[in-house]
C-alpha positions, 0 to 999 in steps of 0.5 A: 500500500502506497501511503502518500502522507508517509512517503512525503514525510520520509522523502528527505531520508531517501538517498538520491539514486534509484530508490528516490527515483522510484518514490518520485515516479509514484507521487501524484502532485495533484494530491499534494498541498503546498507544503508537501509540494515543496518537499517534493521540489527539494527531493527532485532537486537532490535527484537532479544533482545525482543525475548530473553527477552521473552525467559527469562520470559518464562524460569522463569515462568516454574520454578513456575509451579507444576508437571503436564502434557498437561492437567494441569491447569495454576497454580503457586507455591510460590517458584521455583522448586528445579530442574527447570533448568533440565526441560529447559536443556532437552527441549532445549538440552543444558548442565546443566550449560547452563540451570542453567545460563539461569534460573539464568539470568531470575531470576536476570532480573526479581527480582533484575534488572527489569530495565535491563529486560525491556531494553532488552525487548524493544531492547535498549540493547542486551543479552550480555550487559544484562549479563554484567550488571548482572555480574558486579553488582552481589556482590552489594545489590540490591538497590545499583545495581539498582542505578548504573544500572540506571546511565548506562542504558541510554548509555549502548546501544551505548557501547560495552560490554568491554566499558560497563564492564569497566564503571560498574567496576569503578562505583562499586568500587566507590560505595563501596570501602571496599566491592570491596577490600574484594572481591579482597582479596577473589579472590586473595586467589583463584589465580591459574594456569590452563593448559590443551589440546585444541581441536586442539592438542595445549595447554593452560596455564593461570593464574587466579585471579592474582594481577592486577598490577603484571599481567600488569607489566608481560604482559608489559615485554613480550610485550617489549621483543617481540617488541625488537625482532621484531625490531631486525628482527624476522619474527614471528608475535607479538602474536607468539613472545609473546607466545614463550617468555612467555614459554621461561621465564617460562622455564628459557630459556630467559635471563630476565636480558635483559628485556628492561626497558621501561615505558610499563604500564600506570596507571591513578589515581586521585590526591586525591587518590594518596595523600590518600585523596580519595578511587576513583579507578585508572585504568591500561590502557588496563586492566580497573579500579583498587582499590585505594589501588592498585593504591597507591601501584604501585606509592609507589613501583615504582622505576625502570621506568617500569610504566608511569602514568597520574594524574587527578584532578578537577571535570572534571578529567583532566590530570594534570601530565603525565610521569614516576615515578622518583625522579628528574623532567625533566627540563621542569617540574621543570621550570613549577613548578618554574614559577607557584609558583614564590616564596617560598610557605611558607606563607609570604616568598618571596624568589624567586623560582630560589633560592629555592629547588624543594620539594616533598610535599608528600615525594618521599620515602613515594611514592610521585610522581615526578609531578607538582601536588606534587612539590613546591618550598621552600627556604632552611630554609622553606624546613627544617622547613617543615620536622621538628616535628609536621609540615605537608604540603599538596597540595590539588590542584596543586599550593595550599599548606596547612600548619599545624604547630606543635601547630595545626594552619592551613595556606593556600597559593595559586597560586600567583596572575598574575603580 
C-alpha cells in the first residue's frame, strides 16, 4: 500500500539514486498541498544533482575509451583522448566550449575534488555550487583545495552560490596570501574594456579585471549621483539613472565636480591587518573579500570621506570601530577613548586623560585610522617622547599599548583596572 502522507514525510531520508527515483515516479502532485509540494521540489532537486553527477562520470569515462564502434569491447586507455570533448559536443549538440567545460568539470570532480563529486552525487549540493567550488579553488594545489573544500562542504548546501563564492574567496586568500596577490597582479595586467551589440539592438560596455577598490569607489559615485537625482525628482528608475550617468561621465557630459561626497563604500578589515600585523583579507561590502594589501591601501589613501569602514578584532571578529576615515574623532569617540584609558598610557604616568592629547598610535599620515582601536591618550611630554628616535608604540588590542624604547626594552600597559 502506497501511503502518500508517509512517503512525503520520509522523502528527505531517501538517498538520491534509484530508490528516490522510484518514490518520485509514484507521487501524484495533484494530491499534494503546498507544503508537501515543496518537499517534493527539494527531493527532485537532490535527484537532479545525482543525475548530473552521473552525467559527469559518464562524460569522463568516454574520454578513456579507444576508437571503436557498437561492437567494441569495454576497454580503457591510460590517458584521455586528445579530442574527447568533440565526441560529447556532437552527441549532445552543444558548442565546443560547452563540451570542453563539461569534460573539464568531470575531470576536476573526479581527480582533484572527489569530495565535491560525491556531494553532488548524493544531492547535498547542486551543479552550480559544484562549479563554484571548482572555480574558486582552481589556482590552489590540490591538497590545499581539498582542505578548504572540506571546511565548506558541510554548509555549502544551505548557501547560495554568491554566499558560497564569497566564503571560498576569503578562505583562499587566507590560505595563501602571496599566491592570491600574484594572481591579482596577473589579472590586473589583463584589465580591459569590452563593448559590443546585444541581441536586442542595445549595447554593452564593461570593464574587466579592474582594481577592486577603484571599481567600488566608481560604482559608489554613480550610485550617489543617481540617488541625488532621484531625490531631486527624476522619474527614471535607479538602474536607468545609473546607466545614463555612467555614459554621461564617460562622455564628459556630467559635471563630476558635483559628485556628492558621501561615505558610499564600506570596507571591513581586521585590526591586525590594518596595523600590518596580519595578511587576513578585508572585504568591500557588496563586492566580497579583498587582499590585505588592498585593504591597507584604501585606509592609507583615504582622505576625502568617500569610504566608511568597520574594524574587527578578537577571535570572534567583532566590530570594534565603525565610521569614516578622518583625522579628528567625533566627540563621542574621543570621550570613549578618554574614559577607557583614564590616564596617560605611558607606563607609570598618571596624568589624567582630560589633560592629555588624543594620539594616533599608528600615525594618521602613515594611514592610521581615526578609531578607538588606534587612539590613546598621552600627556604632552609622553606624546613627544613617543615620536622621538628609536621609540615605537603599538596597540595590539584596543586599550593595550606596547612600548619599545630606543635601547630595545619592551613595556606593556593595559586597560586600567575598574575603580
